[in-house]
C-alpha positions in Angstrom: -8.8 -35.3 -11.1 -7.8 -37.2 -14.2 -4.3 -37.9 -15.4 -4.8 -35.3 -18.2 -4.8 -32.6 -15.5 -1.3 -33.6 -14.2 2.0 -32.4 -15.6 5.5 -33.7 -14.8 8.4 -31.7 -13.3 11.8 -32.7 -14.6 12.7 -34.0 -11.2 9.8 -36.4 -11.2 7.2 -34.4 -9.2 3.7 -34.0 -10.6 1.4 -31.0 -10.4 -1.9 -29.8 -11.7 -1.8 -27.9 -15.0 -3.6 -24.9 -13.6 -1.3 -24.7 -10.6 1.8 -24.6 -12.9 0.1 -22.0 -15.1 -0.7 -19.8 -12.1 3.0 -20.0 -10.9 4.2 -19.1 -14.3 1.8 -16.1 -14.6 2.1 -14.7 -11.1 5.6 -15.6 -9.9 7.6 -16.4 -13.0 9.0 -19.5 -11.2 8.5 -22.2 -13.9 9.1 -22.7 -17.6 7.4 -25.1 -19.9 9.7 -27.6 -21.6 6.8 -29.2 -23.6 3.7 -27.1 -23.1 1.1 -28.9 -21.0 3.4 -32.0 -20.4 6.6 -31.1 -18.6 8.0 -28.1 -16.8 11.1 -27.0 -14.9 12.3 -24.3 -12.5 13.1 -21.0 -14.2 16.7 -19.9 -14.0 17.4 -16.6 -12.3 17.9 -14.9 -15.7 14.7 -16.3 -17.1 12.7 -15.3 -14.0 14.1 -11.8 -14.2 13.3 -11.5 -17.9 9.7 -12.7 -17.3 9.3 -10.3 -14.3 10.5 -7.4 -16.4 8.0 -8.3 -19.1 5.2 -8.5 -16.5 6.2 -5.1 -15.2 6.0 -3.6 -18.7 2.5 -4.9 -19.1 1.4 -3.6 -15.7 2.9 -0.1 -16.3 -0.4 1.7 -16.3 -1.1 5.1 -17.7 1.8 6.9 -19.3 2.7 10.4 -20.5 5.6 11.4 -22.7 8.3 14.0 -22.0 11.1 15.2 -24.1 14.5 14.0 -22.9 17.8 16.0 -23.0 18.8 14.8 -26.5 15.3 15.3 -28.0 13.9 11.8 -27.7 10.5 11.1 -26.1 10.5 9.3 -22.8 7.5 7.5 -21.4 6.8 8.0 -17.7 4.0 6.6 -15.6 1.4 8.9 -14.0 1.3 6.8 -10.9 2.4 3.4 -9.7 -0.4 0.8 -9.7 0.1 -1.5 -6.8 -2.2 -4.6 -6.8 -4.1 -5.1 -3.6 -3.0 -1.7 -2.2 -5.8 0.3 -0.7 -5.6 3.8 0.7 -8.0 4.7 3.5 -8.2 8.5 3.9 -8.4 9.7 7.4 -11.5 11.3 8.7 -11.8 14.9 10.0 -11.9 13.8 13.7 -8.8 11.7 13.1 -7.0 14.7 11.5 -8.0 16.9 14.4 -6.7 14.5 16.9 -3.4 14.2 15.0 -3.0 18.0 14.9 -3.6 18.2 18.7 -1.1 15.4 19.2 1.5 17.2 17.1 1.0 20.4 19.2 1.4 18.4 22.5 4.6 16.8 21.1 6.0 20.2 20.2 5.2 21.5 23.7 6.9 18.5 25.3 10.0 19.0 23.1 10.1 22.7 24.0 9.7 21.9 27.7 12.5 19.3 27.5 14.8 21.7 25.7 14.2 24.4 28.4 15.2 22.0 31.2 
């Protein structure tokens, strides 16, 4: 690692350039004072503004609907969640769940009758 890879925080800490870039891109936690040389912690307002901008860029597919006063409003088809994976249940799992629901219903009816 060479000195060219290091950047300075205003409080005297040093960090690698790539690490700072990643924190700016993913977490909106730092702001460059002089690009590639010094950085500082982002204020709450700056972090919120950067996060809103990130959310706009990650909005995904949109469609337009007409609002109450005639203006067009963009709405998302679905929310895109990074690293969110859905595993659909198999037919045997669905069958077991249905049998379980029936047993729960019978137990509730039995308890209500007592």
